C-alpha atoms as an extended CHARMM CRD file, in Angstrom:
* protein
*
       164  EXT
         1         1  MET       CA             59.9860000000       19.0730000000        1.0530000000  PROA      1               0.0000000000
         2         2  ARG       CA             59.2250000000       17.0150000000       -1.7220000000  PROA      2               0.0000000000
         3         3  THR       CA             62.1880000000       16.7050000000       -4.3510000000  PROA      3               0.0000000000
         4         4  LEU       CA             61.8480000000       15.2850000000       -7.5600000000  PROA      4               0.0000000000
         5         5  CYS       CA             64.6780000000       13.9120000000       -9.3230000000  PROA      5               0.0000000000
         6         6  LEU       CA             63.4560000000       13.1110000000      -13.0200000000  PROA      6               0.0000000000
         7         7  GLY       CA             65.0330000000       12.5770000000      -16.3410000000  PROA      7               0.0000000000
         8         8  SER       CA             64.2260000000       14.6250000000      -19.2290000000  PROA      8               0.0000000000
         9         9  LEU       CA             61.9020000000       13.1820000000      -21.8480000000  PROA      9               0.0000000000
        10        10  PHE       CA             60.2390000000       14.9580000000      -24.8140000000  PROA      10              0.0000000000
        11        11  LEU       CA             56.4450000000       15.5750000000      -25.5230000000  PROA      11              0.0000000000
        12        12  GLY       CA             56.9300000000       17.4780000000      -28.7090000000  PROA      12              0.0000000000
        13        13  LEU       CA             54.1310000000       20.0610000000      -27.8230000000  PROA      13              0.0000000000
        14        14  GLY       CA             56.0640000000       23.2210000000      -29.0430000000  PROA      14              0.0000000000
        15        15  ALA       CA             56.0610000000       25.3200000000      -32.1350000000  PROA      15              0.0000000000
        16        16  GLY       CA             55.4510000000       22.2010000000      -34.5860000000  PROA      16              0.0000000000
        17        17  ALA       CA             52.3730000000       20.9450000000      -32.8850000000  PROA      17              0.0000000000
        18        18  VAL       CA             50.6070000000       24.4890000000      -32.5040000000  PROA      18              0.0000000000
        19        19  PHE       CA             51.2900000000       25.2210000000      -36.1490000000  PROA      19              0.0000000000
        20        20  ALA       CA             51.0890000000       21.7960000000      -37.6730000000  PROA      20              0.0000000000
        21        21  GLN       CA             48.7550000000       22.8490000000      -40.8840000000  PROA      21              0.0000000000
        22        22  ALA       CA             48.5520000000       21.7670000000      -44.5790000000  PROA      22              0.0000000000
        23        23  ASP       CA             50.3010000000       24.8080000000      -45.4990000000  PROA      23              0.0000000000
        24        24  SER       CA             52.9220000000       24.9730000000      -42.8250000000  PROA      24              0.0000000000
        25        25  THR       CA             56.6940000000       23.9920000000      -42.7440000000  PROA      25              0.0000000000
        26        26  VAL       CA             57.5590000000       22.4650000000      -39.4930000000  PROA      26              0.0000000000
        27        27  THR       CA             61.4300000000       21.4470000000      -38.5880000000  PROA      27              0.0000000000
        28        28  THR       CA             62.0510000000       19.5120000000      -35.5950000000  PROA      28              0.0000000000
        29        29  GLU       CA             65.6350000000       18.3610000000      -34.3860000000  PROA      29              0.0000000000
        30        30  THR       CA             67.0700000000       16.8140000000      -30.9950000000  PROA      30              0.0000000000
        31        31  TYR       CA             70.1060000000       18.2470000000      -29.0660000000  PROA      31              0.0000000000
        32        32  ARG       CA             70.5620000000       15.6520000000      -26.4590000000  PROA      32              0.0000000000
        33        33  ASP       CA             68.0000000000       16.7810000000      -23.7300000000  PROA      33              0.0000000000
        34        34  TRP       CA             66.7300000000       19.5650000000      -25.7180000000  PROA      34              0.0000000000
        35        35  LEU       CA             64.3220000000       19.6350000000      -28.6850000000  PROA      35              0.0000000000
        36        36  TYR       CA             64.3630000000       22.3410000000      -31.3670000000  PROA      36              0.0000000000
        37        37  ASN       CA             61.1140000000       23.0680000000      -33.0330000000  PROA      37              0.0000000000
        38        38  CYS       CA             60.4770000000       25.8930000000      -35.9010000000  PROA      38              0.0000000000
        39        39  ALA       CA             57.3460000000       26.4410000000      -37.7160000000  PROA      39              0.0000000000
        40        40  THR       CA             56.1840000000       28.9000000000      -40.3780000000  PROA      40              0.0000000000
        41        41  VAL       CA             52.5980000000       29.4660000000      -41.4010000000  PROA      41              0.0000000000
        42        42  ALA       CA             51.5940000000       32.2430000000      -43.5980000000  PROA      42              0.0000000000
        43        43  ASN       CA             54.9890000000       34.1860000000      -43.3890000000  PROA      43              0.0000000000
        44        44  GLU       CA             54.9030000000       33.8310000000      -39.6320000000  PROA      44              0.0000000000
        45        45  THR       CA             57.9170000000       32.0510000000      -38.0920000000  PROA      45              0.0000000000
        46        46  ARG       CA             57.9240000000       30.9490000000      -34.4730000000  PROA      46              0.0000000000
        47        47  CYS       CA             60.9690000000       28.6830000000      -33.3150000000  PROA      47              0.0000000000
        48        48  GLU       CA             61.9550000000       27.4360000000      -29.7660000000  PROA      48              0.0000000000
        49        49  VAL       CA             64.0400000000       25.2140000000      -27.7370000000  PROA      49              0.0000000000
        50        50  MET       CA             62.2970000000       23.2120000000      -25.0590000000  PROA      50              0.0000000000
        51        51  SER       CA             62.9730000000       20.2330000000      -22.4960000000  PROA      51              0.0000000000
        52        52  ASN       CA             60.1560000000       18.7690000000      -20.6090000000  PROA      52              0.0000000000
        53        53  LEU       CA             60.6340000000       17.5480000000      -16.8780000000  PROA      53              0.0000000000
        54        54  MET       CA             58.7940000000       14.5240000000      -16.4580000000  PROA      54              0.0000000000
        55        55  THR       CA             57.5060000000       12.7640000000      -13.4480000000  PROA      55              0.0000000000
        56        56  THR       CA             58.4550000000        9.0070000000      -12.4950000000  PROA      56              0.0000000000
        57        57  GLU       CA             55.1380000000        8.3750000000      -13.6930000000  PROA      57              0.0000000000
        58        58  GLY       CA             55.7120000000        9.7220000000      -17.1910000000  PROA      58              0.0000000000
        59        59  ALA       CA             53.6080000000       12.8620000000      -16.8800000000  PROA      59              0.0000000000
        60        60  VAL       CA             54.8120000000       16.3530000000      -17.9070000000  PROA      60              0.0000000000
        61        61  PHE       CA             55.4730000000       18.2120000000      -14.4940000000  PROA      61              0.0000000000
        62        62  ALA       CA             57.3810000000       21.2150000000      -15.8960000000  PROA      62              0.0000000000
        63        63  GLN       CA             58.6080000000       22.4400000000      -19.3280000000  PROA      63              0.0000000000
        64        64  MET       CA             61.2630000000       25.1700000000      -20.0520000000  PROA      64              0.0000000000
        65        65  SER       CA             61.5440000000       26.7650000000      -23.3060000000  PROA      65              0.0000000000
        66        66  VAL       CA             63.1320000000       29.5040000000      -25.1850000000  PROA      66              0.0000000000
        67        67  GLN       CA             61.3010000000       30.7860000000      -28.1000000000  PROA      67              0.0000000000
        68        68  THR       CA             61.8390000000       33.2090000000      -31.3090000000  PROA      68              0.0000000000
        69        69  SER       CA             59.4350000000       34.8250000000      -33.4450000000  PROA      69              0.0000000000
        70        70  ASN       CA             59.8320000000       36.9720000000      -36.6570000000  PROA      70              0.0000000000
        71        71  GLU       CA             57.5550000000       39.6980000000      -34.6870000000  PROA      71              0.0000000000
        72        72  THR       CA             59.9230000000       40.2060000000      -31.9870000000  PROA      72              0.0000000000
        73        73  SER       CA             63.7220000000       40.7230000000      -31.6900000000  PROA      73              0.0000000000
        74        74  ALA       CA             64.3190000000       39.2600000000      -28.1990000000  PROA      74              0.0000000000
        75        75  PRO       CA             64.1760000000       35.5080000000      -27.3840000000  PROA      75              0.0000000000
        76        76  LEU       CA             61.4360000000       34.9310000000      -24.6540000000  PROA      76              0.0000000000
        77        77  PHE       CA             62.2120000000       32.5330000000      -21.9400000000  PROA      77              0.0000000000
        78        78  GLN       CA             59.3620000000       30.5740000000      -20.5710000000  PROA      78              0.0000000000
        79        79  LEU       CA             58.8650000000       27.9230000000      -17.8160000000  PROA      79              0.0000000000
        80        80  ALA       CA             55.4330000000       26.3000000000      -17.1180000000  PROA      80              0.0000000000
        81        81  VAL       CA             54.6600000000       24.5950000000      -14.1030000000  PROA      81              0.0000000000
        82        82  PRO       CA             51.5840000000       22.9020000000      -12.6610000000  PROA      82              0.0000000000
        83        83  THR       CA             48.5100000000       25.0820000000      -11.0660000000  PROA      83              0.0000000000
        84        84  PHE       CA             47.9050000000       25.4840000000       -7.6160000000  PROA      84              0.0000000000
        85        85  VAL       CA             51.3900000000       27.2000000000       -7.0110000000  PROA      85              0.0000000000
        86        86  ASP       CA             52.0720000000       30.0420000000       -4.3890000000  PROA      86              0.0000000000
        87        87  LEU       CA             52.1590000000       32.7610000000       -7.1840000000  PROA      87              0.0000000000
        88        88  LYS       CA             53.5430000000       35.5750000000       -4.6000000000  PROA      88              0.0000000000
        89        89  ARG       CA             56.6440000000       33.4160000000       -4.2290000000  PROA      89              0.0000000000
        90        90  GLY       CA             57.3840000000       32.7210000000       -7.8800000000  PROA      90              0.0000000000
        91        91  VAL       CA             59.9890000000       30.4050000000       -8.9630000000  PROA      91              0.0000000000
        92        92  SER       CA             63.4750000000       30.2090000000       -7.9070000000  PROA      92              0.0000000000
        93        93  LEU       CA             65.8280000000       28.9990000000      -10.8370000000  PROA      93              0.0000000000
        94        94  SER       CA             69.2700000000       28.1150000000       -9.7880000000  PROA      94              0.0000000000
        95        95  ILE       CA             72.0070000000       27.1310000000      -12.5930000000  PROA      95              0.0000000000
        96        96  GLU       CA             74.6490000000       24.5890000000      -11.8540000000  PROA      96              0.0000000000
        97        97  GLY       CA             77.8650000000       26.7930000000      -11.1800000000  PROA      97              0.0000000000
        98        98  GLY       CA             76.1630000000       29.8590000000      -11.7740000000  PROA      98              0.0000000000
        99        99  GLN       CA             73.6730000000       32.3070000000      -10.0830000000  PROA      99              0.0000000000
       100       100  SER       CA             70.1440000000       31.8390000000       -8.8200000000  PROA      100             0.0000000000
       101       101  PHE       CA             67.0490000000       33.7040000000      -10.4430000000  PROA      101             0.0000000000
       102       102  ASP       CA             63.8890000000       34.6370000000       -8.8770000000  PROA      102             0.0000000000
       103       103  LEU       CA             61.1250000000       34.8050000000      -11.3600000000  PROA      103             0.0000000000
       104       104  ALA       CA             57.9140000000       35.9100000000      -10.9490000000  PROA      104             0.0000000000
       105       105  PHE       CA             54.9400000000       33.9630000000      -12.5830000000  PROA      105             0.0000000000
       106       106  SER       CA             53.2600000000       36.1050000000      -15.5660000000  PROA      106             0.0000000000
       107       107  PHE       CA             49.8600000000       34.3960000000      -16.0160000000  PROA      107             0.0000000000
       108       108  CYS       CA             48.1160000000       31.0560000000      -15.2640000000  PROA      108             0.0000000000
       109       109  ASN       CA             45.5710000000       29.1840000000      -17.4360000000  PROA      109             0.0000000000
       110       110  ALA       CA             43.8940000000       25.7370000000      -16.7930000000  PROA      110             0.0000000000
       111       111  GLN       CA             46.9450000000       23.8140000000      -17.4900000000  PROA      111             0.0000000000
       112       112  ALA       CA             49.5200000000       25.7230000000      -15.9350000000  PROA      112             0.0000000000
       113       113  CYS       CA             51.2910000000       28.7340000000      -14.5670000000  PROA      113             0.0000000000
       114       114  PHE       CA             53.9720000000       30.1680000000      -16.4950000000  PROA      114             0.0000000000
       115       115  VAL       CA             57.0010000000       32.5920000000      -16.1180000000  PROA      115             0.0000000000
       116       116  ALA       CA             57.5730000000       34.3970000000      -19.4940000000  PROA      116             0.0000000000
       117       117  GLU       CA             60.0080000000       37.1630000000      -19.8830000000  PROA      117             0.0000000000
       118       118  PRO       CA             62.7580000000       38.0710000000      -22.3420000000  PROA      118             0.0000000000
       119       119  LEU       CA             65.7950000000       36.2430000000      -21.8560000000  PROA      119             0.0000000000
       120       120  SER       CA             68.3300000000       38.1630000000      -20.0190000000  PROA      120             0.0000000000
       121       121  ASP       CA             72.2930000000       37.7450000000      -20.9620000000  PROA      121             0.0000000000
       122       122  PRO       CA             73.1860000000       36.4840000000      -17.4500000000  PROA      122             0.0000000000
       123       123  LEU       CA             70.3630000000       33.6970000000      -17.5730000000  PROA      123             0.0000000000
       124       124  LEU       CA             71.6710000000       32.6760000000      -21.1530000000  PROA      124             0.0000000000
       125       125  ASP       CA             75.3070000000       32.6390000000      -20.2390000000  PROA      125             0.0000000000
       126       126  ASP       CA             74.6090000000       30.3920000000      -17.4930000000  PROA      126             0.0000000000
       127       127  LEU       CA             72.0820000000       28.0970000000      -19.2920000000  PROA      127             0.0000000000
       128       128  LYS       CA             74.8310000000       27.7110000000      -22.0020000000  PROA      128             0.0000000000
       129       129  LYS       CA             77.4520000000       26.7520000000      -19.4790000000  PROA      129             0.0000000000
       130       130  ALA       CA             75.8480000000       24.5190000000      -17.2610000000  PROA      130             0.0000000000
       131       131  ASN       CA             74.6370000000       20.8810000000      -17.3450000000  PROA      131             0.0000000000
       132       132  ARG       CA             71.6750000000       21.1430000000      -14.7910000000  PROA      132             0.0000000000
       133       133  ALA       CA             69.1160000000       23.7940000000      -13.5740000000  PROA      133             0.0000000000
       134       134  ALA       CA             67.2610000000       23.4890000000      -10.5000000000  PROA      134             0.0000000000
       135       135  LEU       CA             63.6990000000       25.0070000000       -9.7780000000  PROA      135             0.0000000000
       136       136  LYS       CA             62.1540000000       25.6440000000       -6.4510000000  PROA      136             0.0000000000
       137       137  LEU       CA             58.5520000000       26.3730000000       -6.0340000000  PROA      137             0.0000000000
       138       138  ARG       CA             55.8610000000       26.3300000000       -3.5280000000  PROA      138             0.0000000000
       139       139  SER       CA             52.7080000000       24.2680000000       -4.3720000000  PROA      139             0.0000000000
       140       140  MET       CA             49.4730000000       25.1470000000       -2.7630000000  PROA      140             0.0000000000
       141       141  THR       CA             48.9230000000       21.2770000000       -1.9650000000  PROA      141             0.0000000000
       142       142  ASN       CA             52.3390000000       19.5230000000       -1.7860000000  PROA      142             0.0000000000
       143       143  GLY       CA             54.5620000000       22.2050000000       -0.0320000000  PROA      143             0.0000000000
       144       144  THR       CA             58.0580000000       22.9830000000       -1.1790000000  PROA      144             0.0000000000
       145       145  ILE       CA             58.9200000000       21.2740000000       -4.8360000000  PROA      145             0.0000000000
       146       146  GLU       CA             62.3360000000       20.9940000000       -5.7890000000  PROA      146             0.0000000000
       147       147  ALA       CA             63.2060000000       19.4460000000       -9.5230000000  PROA      147             0.0000000000
       148       148  THR       CA             66.1430000000       19.5280000000      -11.7930000000  PROA      148             0.0000000000
       149       149  PHE       CA             66.2350000000       19.9880000000      -15.5230000000  PROA      149             0.0000000000
       150       150  SER       CA             68.9360000000       18.8740000000      -17.7700000000  PROA      150             0.0000000000
       151       151  LEU       CA             70.9100000000       21.5360000000      -19.6520000000  PROA      151             0.0000000000
       152       152  LEU       CA             72.4300000000       18.7950000000      -22.1020000000  PROA      152             0.0000000000
       153       153  GLY       CA             72.3900000000       19.9060000000      -25.4590000000  PROA      153             0.0000000000
       154       154  PHE       CA             70.9750000000       23.5340000000      -24.7960000000  PROA      154             0.0000000000
       155       155  SER       CA             73.9120000000       25.1540000000      -26.1110000000  PROA      155             0.0000000000
       156       156  ALA       CA             73.8460000000       23.5800000000      -29.4430000000  PROA      156             0.0000000000
       157       157  ALA       CA             70.1080000000       23.9990000000      -29.5610000000  PROA      157             0.0000000000
       158       158  PHE       CA             70.1750000000       27.5780000000      -28.8350000000  PROA      158             0.0000000000
       159       159  GLU       CA             72.9690000000       28.2100000000      -31.4020000000  PROA      159             0.0000000000
       160       160  ARG       CA             70.4940000000       26.4840000000      -33.7240000000  PROA      160             0.0000000000
       161       161  LEU       CA             67.6120000000       28.6890000000      -32.8550000000  PROA      161             0.0000000000
       162       162  ASP       CA             69.8010000000       31.7690000000      -32.8280000000  PROA      162             0.0000000000
       163       163  ALA       CA             70.9140000000       30.9750000000      -36.2820000000  PROA      163             0.0000000000
       164       164  ASP       CA             67.3470000000       31.4080000000      -37.4120000000  PROA      164             0.0000000000
């Protein structure tokens, strides 16, 4: 089993980077270990809170985010992890002091595999209360991988997201 105990740093590749155009409005704010991004382009607004899990070498290992859009009513929970994972096993997300959630992969692209699903109330409640979340997945090349996300600042960042 390979365990990654890593600090959170920010890459800033959220809505701000995706929508950065001349006619756009972009807001970025930091809430401890979480980043709030909100961008409006041509009357479409997309906002997210996100945190990157970095390797000791400084590369992004995984990204957790919650996103909203003026096109949808429910926030979207998204977890991005490296490719070459066992898609059948999915990801186990354990929230400190809360419950464990078994999440299925939704899709993969050339850069990552993604869990993308509406944010459930039980998951949101646990994310708000905890300081850490642990993910566990099976890599096709490295076996079982466990990693920990910081949730410090998530509650405040989500409150900001929910206010939009």
